[in-house]
C-alpha positions in Angstrom: 267.9 9.9 114.9 271.5 10.7 114.0 273.1 13.7 115.5 276.5 15.3 114.7 277.9 16.9 117.8 280.6 19.6 117.6 282.6 20.9 120.6 285.1 23.7 120.3 284.6 25.7 123.6 288.3 25.8 124.6 291.4 24.1 123.2 290.2 20.6 122.2 288.2 19.9 119.0 285.7 17.2 119.5 283.1 15.6 117.1 280.8 12.6 117.5 277.9 10.9 115.9 275.1 10.0 118.3 272.2 7.6 117.6 269.1 8.6 119.4 269.8 9.9 122.8 272.4 7.6 124.4 274.4 5.7 121.8 277.7 7.1 120.6 278.5 5.6 117.2 281.9 7.2 116.9 283.8 10.1 118.2 287.1 11.9 117.5 289.1 14.4 119.6 292.0 16.5 118.6 293.9 17.7 121.6 295.9 21.0 121.6 297.8 20.3 124.9 301.1 19.9 123.1 300.5 23.1 121.1 299.8 25.2 124.2 302.2 23.6 126.7 305.1 25.8 125.7 303.1 28.8 126.6 302.1 27.5 130.1 298.4 27.7 129.3 295.8 28.1 126.6 296.3 31.0 124.1 292.7 31.8 122.9 293.6 33.1 119.4 296.0 30.1 118.8 293.2 27.7 120.0 290.7 29.2 117.5 293.2 28.8 114.7 293.9 25.2 115.6 290.1 24.6 115.5 290.1 26.0 112.0 292.7 23.4 111.0 291.2 20.5 112.8 287.4 20.7 112.7 286.5 19.8 109.1 289.0 16.9 108.9 287.5 15.5 112.1 283.9 15.9 110.7 285.0 14.1 107.6 286.7 11.3 109.7 283.7 10.7 112.0 281.3 10.5 109.0 283.7 8.1 107.2 284.1 6.0 110.3 280.3 5.7 110.6 279.9 5.2 106.9 277.5 8.2 106.7 277.3 11.4 104.7 276.1 14.7 106.0 272.8 14.2 104.3 272.2 11.2 106.5 272.1 13.3 109.6 268.9 14.4 111.4 270.5 17.1 113.6 273.7 19.1 114.2 274.4 20.1 117.8 277.2 22.6 118.5 278.6 24.1 121.7 277.4 27.8 121.8 279.0 28.8 125.1 280.4 29.4 127.6 283.9 29.2 126.3 286.6 31.0 124.4 284.9 33.4 122.0 287.2 32.7 119.0 286.9 28.9 119.5 283.1 29.1 119.8 282.8 31.2 116.7 284.8 28.6 114.7 282.5 25.8 115.9 279.2 27.6 115.5 280.0 29.1 112.1 281.2 25.7 110.8 278.1 24.0 112.1 275.9 26.7 110.5 277.6 26.2 107.2 277.2 22.3 107.4 273.6 22.7 108.4 272.9 24.9 105.4 274.9 22.7 103.0 273.2 19.5 104.1 269.8 21.0 104.9 270.0 19.6 108.5 268.6 21.4 111.6 271.0 23.0 114.0 270.8 23.4 117.7 273.1 25.3 120.1 274.1 23.5 123.3 275.3 25.1 126.5 278.7 23.7 127.4 277.9 23.3 131.1 274.6 21.6 130.3 276.5 19.2 128.1 278.6 18.2 131.1 275.4 17.9 133.1 273.8 15.5 130.7 276.9 13.6 129.6 276.6 10.9 132.3 273.3 9.8 130.6 275.3 8.5 127.6 277.8 6.6 129.8 275.3 5.3 132.3 272.2 3.7 130.7 270.6 3.0 134.1 270.8 6.7 135.1 267.3 8.3 135.0 266.1 11.7 136.0 265.6 13.4 138.2 269.2 13.6 139.5 271.3 16.2 141.1 274.6 17.4 139.6 277.4 19.6 140.6 279.2 21.6 138.0 282.4 23.4 138.9 283.8 25.6 136.2 286.0 28.7 136.3 285.9 29.0 140.1 282.0 29.0 140.0 280.0 26.1 141.5 276.3 25.4 140.8 273.9 22.8 142.1 271.5 22.1 139.3 268.5 19.8 139.6 267.9 18.2 136.2 264.5 17.4 135.0 265.0 15.8 131.6 261.3 15.6 130.9 261.4 19.3 130.0 264.0 18.4 127.4 262.1 15.3 126.0 264.9 13.0 127.3 
């Protein structure tokens, strides 16, 4: 199973191709740190506009790197929140358009749950159940993860 992942929740644009559940074939990230540093922080509208510039070229690059076309994909996964509204809209609407153009199913992913499950990609020996701590925007949660509910 080949999945295109799209992440645009804040100021970085990220795309990756994942084989099955744990193998990253290729990934690209476009950082906006230099663009926002002169303002002393992230400007949401500016971040969304930069995603508009960066997202499709990154999708093209990751497909080319993996020697794939959009029609080879089995799934598109896109961050649906939480995050900056304008940035999320760019990612979700682009993913929806690609899904329709390539006739590939689309799934929305919670940004925080993405952080929760990311260690599974980097640590092949990690198996559920496990306990994770997510700290984001001054909120902390302790979340037991039971991947069997997610077919992982």
